[in-house]
C-alpha positions in Angstrom: 3.5 18.2 64.2 2.5 21.3 62.2 -0.7 23.3 62.8 -3.7 23.1 60.5 -2.7 26.5 59.1 0.8 25.2 58.2 -0.7 22.1 56.5 -3.1 24.3 54.6 -0.3 26.7 53.5 1.8 23.7 52.4 -1.1 22.3 50.4 -1.8 25.6 48.7 1.9 26.0 47.8 2.1 22.5 46.3 -1.0 23.1 44.3 0.4 26.4 43.1 3.7 24.9 41.9 2.3 21.7 40.3 -0.5 23.4 38.4 -0.2 23.2 34.6 -1.7 26.7 34.3 0.4 29.8 34.6 -0.1 31.2 38.2 1.4 34.4 39.5 0.9 37.0 42.3 1.7 40.6 41.5 2.1 43.5 43.9 0.0 46.6 43.7 2.4 48.0 41.0 2.0 45.0 38.8 5.4 43.4 39.6 5.9 39.7 40.1 6.2 38.6 43.7 5.4 34.9 43.1 5.2 32.7 40.0 4.9 28.9 39.5 6.9 26.4 37.5 4.5 26.6 34.5 6.1 30.0 33.6 9.3 28.1 32.9 7.5 25.2 31.2 5.4 27.4 28.9 7.4 30.6 28.5 11.0 29.4 29.3 11.6 31.8 32.2 13.3 30.9 35.5 11.0 31.9 38.2 13.8 33.8 40.0 14.3 36.0 36.9 10.6 37.1 37.0 10.5 38.3 40.6 10.4 42.1 40.7 9.8 42.4 37.0 6.6 44.1 35.7 4.1 41.6 34.3 3.5 43.9 31.3 7.2 43.3 30.3 6.3 39.7 29.1 3.3 40.9 27.2 3.7 41.5 23.5 4.1 45.3 22.9 1.1 45.4 20.7 -1.1 43.7 23.3 -0.1 45.6 26.5 -2.5 48.7 26.4 -5.5 47.3 28.3 -3.2 45.2 30.6 -1.2 48.2 31.6 -4.4 50.2 32.1 -5.8 47.5 34.4 -2.7 47.2 36.5 -2.3 50.9 36.8 -5.9 51.7 37.7 -6.5 49.0 40.2 -9.9 50.3 40.8 -12.2 50.2 43.8 -12.9 46.8 45.3 -12.2 43.5 43.5 -12.1 43.6 39.7 -11.2 41.1 37.0 -9.8 41.4 33.5 -10.2 38.5 31.2 -8.2 38.7 27.9 -6.3 36.6 25.4 -2.9 38.0 24.9 0.4 37.1 23.3 3.1 36.6 25.9 6.7 36.7 25.0 8.7 33.5 25.4 12.3 33.7 26.7 13.5 33.3 23.1 11.3 36.3 22.1 8.8 34.2 20.2 5.1 34.6 21.2 2.7 32.3 22.9 -1.0 33.0 22.9 -2.4 32.7 26.4 -5.9 33.1 27.8 -5.4 35.3 30.9 -7.5 36.2 34.0 -6.1 39.1 36.1 -7.9 39.7 39.4 -7.3 42.6 41.6 -8.0 42.0 45.3 -8.2 45.3 47.2 -7.8 43.8 50.6 -4.5 42.1 49.7 -3.3 45.1 47.6 -2.3 42.5 45.0 -3.1 41.1 41.6 -3.6 37.3 41.0 -2.9 36.0 37.5 -4.0 32.8 35.9 -3.3 31.8 32.4 -3.7 28.9 30.0 -2.0 28.5 26.7 -4.8 29.1 24.2 -3.1 27.1 21.5 -4.0 23.9 23.4 -7.7 24.4 22.5 -6.7 25.4 18.9 -4.6 22.3 18.6 -7.5 20.2 19.8 -9.7 21.7 17.1 -7.0 21.2 14.4 -6.5 17.7 15.7 -10.2 16.9 15.5 -10.4 18.3 12.0 -7.5 16.3 10.9 -9.1 13.2 12.4 -12.3 13.9 10.5 -10.4 14.4 7.2 -8.4 11.2 7.9 -11.6 9.2 8.6 -13.2 10.6 5.4 -10.1 9.6 3.3 -10.1 6.1 4.9 -13.8 5.6 4.1 -13.3 6.8 0.5 -10.3 4.6 -0.1 -11.7 1.7 2.0 -8.4 1.6 3.9 -8.1 1.3 7.7 -5.2 1.1 10.1 -4.2 -1.0 13.1 -1.5 -1.1 15.8 -0.3 -3.8 18.2 1.7 -3.2 21.3 4.3 -6.0 21.0 4.9 -6.0 24.8 1.3 -6.3 26.0 -0.4 -7.7 22.8 -3.0 -4.9 22.9 -4.6 -4.4 19.4 -6.0 -1.1 18.1 -8.2 -0.7 15.0 -9.2 2.5 13.3 -12.9 3.1 12.5 -12.6 2.0 8.9 -11.0 -1.3 10.0 -14.1 -2.0 12.1 -16.3 -1.2 9.1 -14.4 -3.6 6.8 -14.7 -6.4 9.3 -18.5 -5.6 9.7 -18.2 -6.2 13.4 -21.0 -5.1 15.8 -20.7 -2.1 18.1 -18.6 -2.8 21.2 -16.4 -5.4 19.5 -12.9 -5.5 21.1 -10.3 -7.0 18.8 -7.4 -9.1 19.9 -4.7 -10.6 17.7 -6.2 -14.1 17.8 -9.7 -13.1 16.8 -8.3 -10.7 14.2 -6.4 -13.6 12.6 -9.4 -15.8 12.7 -11.3 -13.5 10.4 -9.1 -14.7 7.6 -10.3 -17.7 5.5 -9.0 -21.1 6.5 -6.5 -21.2 3.7 -5.2 -17.7 4.5 -4.8 -18.2 8.3 -1.4 -20.0 8.1 -0.1 -17.3 5.8 -1.1 -14.3 7.9 -0.1 -16.0 11.1 3.5 -16.6 9.8 3.5 -13.0 8.5 2.5 -11.5 11.9 5.0 -13.6 13.7 7.7 -12.5 11.3 6.7 -8.9 11.8 7.2 -9.3 15.6 10.7 -10.3 14.8 11.2 -7.3 12.6 10.1 -8.4 9.1 7.5 -6.3 7.2 4.8 -7.9 5.1 2.3 -6.9 2.4 -0.2 -9.5 1.4 -3.5 -9.9 -0.6 -5.7 -12.4 1.2 -9.4 -13.1 1.8 -11.3 -12.7 5.1 -14.8 -13.7 6.2 -16.5 -10.7 7.7 -18.7 -10.9 10.8 -21.7 -11.2 8.5 -20.1 -14.1 6.6 -19.1 -12.1 3.5 -15.9 -13.3 1.7 -13.8 -10.3 1.0 -10.4 -9.7 -0.6 -8.2 -7.4 1.5 -4.6 -6.1 1.4 -3.0 -6.4 4.7 0.4 -4.9 5.5 2.4 -4.7 8.6 5.6 -2.9 9.7 7.7 -3.2 12.9 8.6 -0.2 15.0 11.9 -0.5 16.8 13.2 1.0 20.0 16.7 0.2 21.3 16.9 -2.6 18.8 13.7 -4.3 19.9 10.3 -4.4 18.2 8.0 -2.6 20.5 5.0 -2.1 18.2 3.5 -3.3 14.9 1.6 -0.8 12.7 -0.1 -1.5 9.5 -2.8 -0.8 6.9 -5.9 -2.9 6.1 -7.6 -2.2 2.8 -10.8 -3.5 1.1 -9.6 -4.4 -2.4 -12.5 -6.8 -3.2 -13.8 -5.0 -6.2 -10.4 -4.4 -7.7 -9.2 -8.0 -7.0 -12.3 -9.6 -8.5 -11.9 -7.4 -11.7 -8.3 -8.5 -11.8 -9.1 -12.2 -11.5 -11.9 -11.8 -14.1 -9.4 -10.1 -16.4 -6.9 -12.9 -15.9 -9.5 -15.5 -16.6 -10.5 -13.8 -19.8 -6.9 -13.5 -20.9 -6.4 -17.2 -20.2 -9.5 -18.0 -22.4 -8.2 -15.7 -25.1 -4.8 -17.4 -25.0 -6.5 -20.8 -25.2 -8.5 -19.6 -28.2 -5.4 -18.2 -29.8 -3.6 -21.5 -29.4 -6.6 -23.4 -30.7 -6.8 -21.1 -33.8 -3.1 -21.6 -34.5 -3.5 -25.3 -34.1 -6.4 -25.2 -36.6 -4.4 -23.1 -39.0 -1.6 -25.7 -39.1 -3.1 -29.0 -37.9 -0.7 -32.0 -37.5 -2.5 -35.1 -38.9 -1.4 -38.7 -38.5 -2.3 -40.0 -41.9 -0.7 -43.5 -41.4 1.3 -45.3 -38.8 4.5 -43.4 -38.4 3.4 -40.8 -41.0 2.5 -37.2 -40.1 1.2 -34.5 -42.4 1.3 -30.7 -41.8 -0.8 -28.6 -44.1 0.4 -25.0 -44.1 -2.0 -22.3 -45.0 -1.3 -18.6 -45.4 1.9 -16.7 -44.5 4.6 -18.0 -42.2 6.1 -15.4 -39.9 8.7 -15.9 -37.3 6.3 -16.6 -34.4 4.1 -19.0 -36.4 7.1 -20.8 -37.9 8.6 -21.3 -34.4 5.3 -22.6 -33.0 4.8 -25.0 -36.0 8.3 -26.3 -35.6 7.9 -27.0 -32.0 4.6 -28.7 -32.4 5.9 -30.8 -35.4 9.0 -32.0 -33.5 6.9 -32.9 -30.5 4.5 -34.9 -32.7 7.4 -36.7 -34.5 8.8 -37.8 -31.1 5.4 -38.7 -29.6 4.3 -40.8 -32.6 7.8 -42.2 -33.5 7.2 -40.9 -37.0 9.5 -42.0 -39.8 8.0 -39.6 -42.4 6.8 -36.0 -42.1 4.9 -34.4 -45.0 4.9 -30.6 -45.3 2.0 -29.6 -47.6 2.4 -26.1 -49.0 -0.7 -26.3 -51.2 -2.3 -23.4 -49.1 0.8 -21.2 -49.5 0.2 -18.9 -52.5 3.4 -16.9 -52.3 6.6 -16.9 -50.5 9.3 -14.4 -49.7 12.9 -14.9 -48.5 11.8 -15.1 -44.9 9.0 -17.6 -45.5 11.4 -19.8 -47.6 13.9 -19.7 -44.7 11.3 -20.8 -42.2 10.3 -23.8 -44.4 13.9 -24.8 -44.7 14.4 -24.7 -41.0 11.3 -26.8 -40.3 12.6 -29.4 -42.7 16.0 -29.5 -41.2 14.6 -29.8 -37.7 12.5 -32.8 -38.7 15.5 -34.5 -40.3 17.6 -34.0 -37.2 15.1 -36.3 -35.4 15.7 -39.0 -38.0 12.5 -38.6 -39.9 12.3 -38.1 -43.7 10.8 -35.0 -45.0 8.5 -34.7 -48.0 7.3 -31.4 -49.4 4.1 -31.3 -51.4 1.9 -28.8 -53.2 4.4 -26.3 -54.4 2.7 -24.0 -56.8 4.4 -22.7 -59.9 4.6 -19.2 -58.7 6.1 -20.4 -55.4 8.6 -22.6 -57.3 9.8 -19.7 -59.3 10.3 -17.6 -56.3 12.2 -20.3 -54.5 14.5 -20.7 -57.5 15.1 -16.9 -57.7 15.9 -16.8 -54.0 18.2 -19.8 -54.3 16.3 -21.7 -51.6 16.5 -25.4 -51.7 15.1 -28.2 -49.6 18.3 -30.3 -49.2 17.5 -33.8 -48.1 13.8 -33.4 -48.6 11.8 -35.0 -51.4 9.3 -32.9 -53.3 6.1 -34.2 -55.0 3.1 -32.5 -56.5 0.3 -33.9 -54.4 -0.3 -35.0 -50.8 -1.7 -38.3 -52.1 1.5 -39.2 -53.9 3.5 -38.4 -50.7 1.3 -40.7 -48.7 1.8 -43.5 -51.3 5.6 -43.0 -51.1 5.5 -43.3 -47.3 3.4 -46.4 -47.5 5.7 -48.1 -50.0 8.7 -47.0 -47.9 7.3 -48.7 -44.9 
């Protein structure tokens, strides 16, 4: 069994070697006599290669002056030099290290401790990046989340907490997170999350009920993270799109109303009237373009079938002029009616329109023409 001194020496050596800080002992000339593993971890040197080498050899040439002076002077009694220097990595790149060099007169040695200064700088940069990220999330109303697929642990970013309006100290789990969704959305998000655990990404727009009972539209997306072919994590975004979604739905509603009004206006501009049993009349007013002629034809054919009509009257009294395209549309309407077995009668052709039709060579083959709608109705009644 070792003595207390042996145990103490062993403990000191273990601490020396396992420290994450750079630790070294220099002789009175400033040469390495001992160095720990951190010199290899931080600067890339094998400890064996440092032994016997001057400490100033690993200091950047532009930073060595005060270090050399301290090591050369030694001074009376115990003295300490605290500096931040660039130390040379084995690949000749530089690492900024906060150093403390202590001269102990009794031991005729220098003790060196060092910590990579960039660690503190990285922490500052990381904190700044986190602050910027949080500000961006708050501005865009988008948060993030992550699930460990092995343990089920769920992590929310700060903005995700705000969107859910949960109280301080709330700890989310998958089940409670899903239960924030509205009843009609729960089956959808449940299936999506289960699919994501199998490797299927999702991107959905659904509603949630916040902790305060507010109904909110959100965009929820999730993506699987694989390792060795297995899904180990799920990561995703969670965005408050309530204002945008409500404006979108309002716009869709207005567009639907406009479409209904447009359809009603078109129907009023060419109303199909049942003037007698089996007799339909279609007064045409204004100009016939391709879209309007197609709509009139479709509505007229549907009405002929629905009413089992045997006569269809096309009244052109409201048409003041025609061109080749308009004449062609009228002919097609008449032919379509005849294909369903109904007889066509054209009324109200004005003199100017008749002249144009003659000059264009347009004829209403198979359709009877009369001057007035009343005469056409009498013909239909007698024909019945």
